[in-house]
N, C-alpha and C positions, 0 to 999 in steps of 0.2 A: 531605498530599498525600506521600504516597510520591518520593524524587528519582527523574529521569529514568536508565535506566539509561545508564549512561559507554560511548558507545563510541571507541575508541582507535585511530587508523591504524597505531600500532604494532606493537599484538595484532591489526591485520586483514593486515599485513604477516604476519608470525610465520605466523600460518594459512595466509595464499594460496601464501607460498612452503613450506610443510610439504606441503601437498598439491596446490602441480602438477604432482606425476607418480605421486600418487596416485588415489583412485577419481575418477571423471567426476563431476562436481557435476550434482546433481539438475537444474537447467533448462540445455540447450547453448542460451545464448544466438546460436550462430550461426545457429539454423535456426531464430529468431524477430526480426523489425525489431527494430533497439535504439529506444529511448525519448528522445527528448530535450527537457533542460528547458525547463519552458514551452512544453512542449504536453500534449498527451492523447493517450493513445493510438489508433489509428487504425485498430487490428489488426480490433475489431469496432464502434466505437462512429464510424460515416462523417460522422455528422449533430453530434456535439459539436463545439459552440466548442473550436479551437485553446488560445486564450489568453483568459485574466480581460478585457484590455483590447479583446480582438475581440470580444468575446462585449458590453461593456457602454460600448465606446463610450469608455473612459476612459486614460486613462493609466497604469496598475497597473506594478509587478514586472514582464518578462519571465518570470519563476519563478511564474507564479502559476495558476490548474488552478479552472477555474469548472463549474458544472454542477449536478443535485440531489443531495440528501444521503440517505441513508439511517441513521436512529436508530434507535441497542441502546441498551441500559442497561449496571448494573454486571455483572461478574465472567462475561462475554461468553468460552467456554471452546471450545479450538481443536477439537472435539468439534461443536459447533456451528458453528464454523465451516466444515469439512470434516469429516465422521462418517468411523470410521475405515472402511467398506468401500467407501470409494473412492481409497483410500491405494495400492490397486494400481496406478491409473494413473499413467504414467512421464511425467512434464511435459516432457521431450529427446525424446519424441514429438510432432510439432504437434498430431498431431488428439488424441493422451489429451491434451496440455496444455489445448485448446479444450474439453475434456468435463471437465475437471477444474473447469474456471471456471464452467460448467455446474450443478455442484454447488455452490457456495456460499452458505452461510450455510444451507445443507439442516437443519441440525438444528437450526435457530428451530424452539422450538413454537410453529404457528401460532396458539394463543389468545392468547397476547401477541404473536405478529409477524403481522396478518392481511396486511398489505402483500408479499408476497413480494421477497426481493431479485433472483432472476432472473423475471423472468415465465416464463408457461407455453407451451412451445416455445419458448423463446430459448433460444441458450447465453451471451449477455453481459447485463449489465446496463446498466438505461438511470444507475445513482447512477456520478457521480462519486469523492462523498467519502463516507468510512465517520464519523458519527459515535458516539462509544461513551462509556461511564462509566469508570467506575473499576478498574484492574486487567483490561485487555484483554489477550485473547491467553492465558489462563491455561488448565491442564492442561496435557495434554503435551505435547513438544518439535515434533510434528512440523512440518518445514519445509512440508510441502504448505498450510499453514494462509495464511502472506503467499501463497503463488506461486498458489492457488486465488482469491485475491482481486484479484491482479492479472493474471489468465487471464481472470478477467471484466468487467474495463476498468477496476476502480477505479482509482486514482491515489493516493489518500493517506488515512490513517485518522487521525483527530482525534480524542483521548480523554483523560480525566482523567487517566490514568496505564494503566499499560503490563506484563504480566508480560515481566520481562526477556530470555527467550528467544525471545518472538514478538518484541520489539523488535532483538534481534539477527539473528533469523530475516529479519526484512524488510530488514534493510540488507545481508546477506550476497548474499541475492537477488537485490536491487535491484527487487522487486517493487511495495511500496507505499513511501512514506512513512510513518513512523510518526510522527505528528508531537503532543505531549502540550499541552494546554490550559493558560496559566498560571493559572484561578480556575477551579472546579465552577461548573455549573449547565447549562452550554450543552446536554447531554444530554437534561435538562427543558425546556428553552425554547425547543428545536428541533424538528421538526414533518419527520418524511419526507418527502420532495419537496420543502423547501424550496430554492430556491436559494440557492447562495453558494458565497462565490471563498477561495481558500486563495493567500494570498498571500506566498510562504517567504522574500521578501528584508525583508519585515516584519514578518515573524511575527505575521500576524495573518489571522482567518478573518471576512471579515465574511458576512451572512446577509442578502441584499436585499430577500427575503421577509418578514423582521420589522424589517429597519432596524438590527438589531443588531450589534455588533462585536466579537469575541472573541481575545485577548490568546494567543500563543502561545510556548512556549519555544523556544530558536532550536534548529534541527535539529543545527548544531557539525558536529564534524568527518564524521557518518557521509552528511551530503550530498553529498558530493562521491564518496560512494560509492555511493550509491544513484543517481547520475546516471549513472555510466558502466554502472550494469548489475549493479550487484552486484561482489563482493568478487574474483573472479577478473577480471572485465573491468576495475576498476580497479586491479589488481597490475600486470596488464599494461602499461594504459594508460600509468600512471607506474615502469614498469621497473621493479617491484620482482620479479618474474618474466620469461620470456620471452614473446612476442607465440607467437601462432599460426603464424607466417608467418617465425616466425624461422629 
């Protein structure tokens, strides 16, 4: 298995500082309520449990997400995640951000994936976690791919491996946690609709439906950036660049 892409906070700081007075980021965080670590976004999922511990009655890490998973295979490319015809949508506009989420995984072939990620007539998905195989997010470098998944309500992607640019875009936008499995096989053993818990602090995914557990590679330095809401929010939070109120 290819090594997980490395995300350096030094590189993040340099990039954020260089762009601080440049083009506006794709998504304007001030227009969308920030997510907090250990919770699941309530933008669209008002019935989803806030934490794994609350849902299961256990005492898991506070940095955990719980819900149904959506399972895909190897080599899921960005055109399958968000087809090119929807790239005219501007995520910094709340209505277009929601619309972008409604098209998440619209490019998947229905013959191979008869269960849609977004139910007909809905803007968001019931699936909190996306479980994939190798080379997830390959293809073009479109930043809209992780943004669409986050806009649909997903909190984490758990895969056997990632295309480097998708991993970096996920961290930079703060939309989803790109978590890598320590071993192969989970995407073939798990099924769409299985109830899972992703525990970040303990680096484990628990499939409550099958009773199996899967070890995850630690998210490392990328974790605090995603938790803050992306590279710009993290840079402002840590003083790397001036805050908007300064």
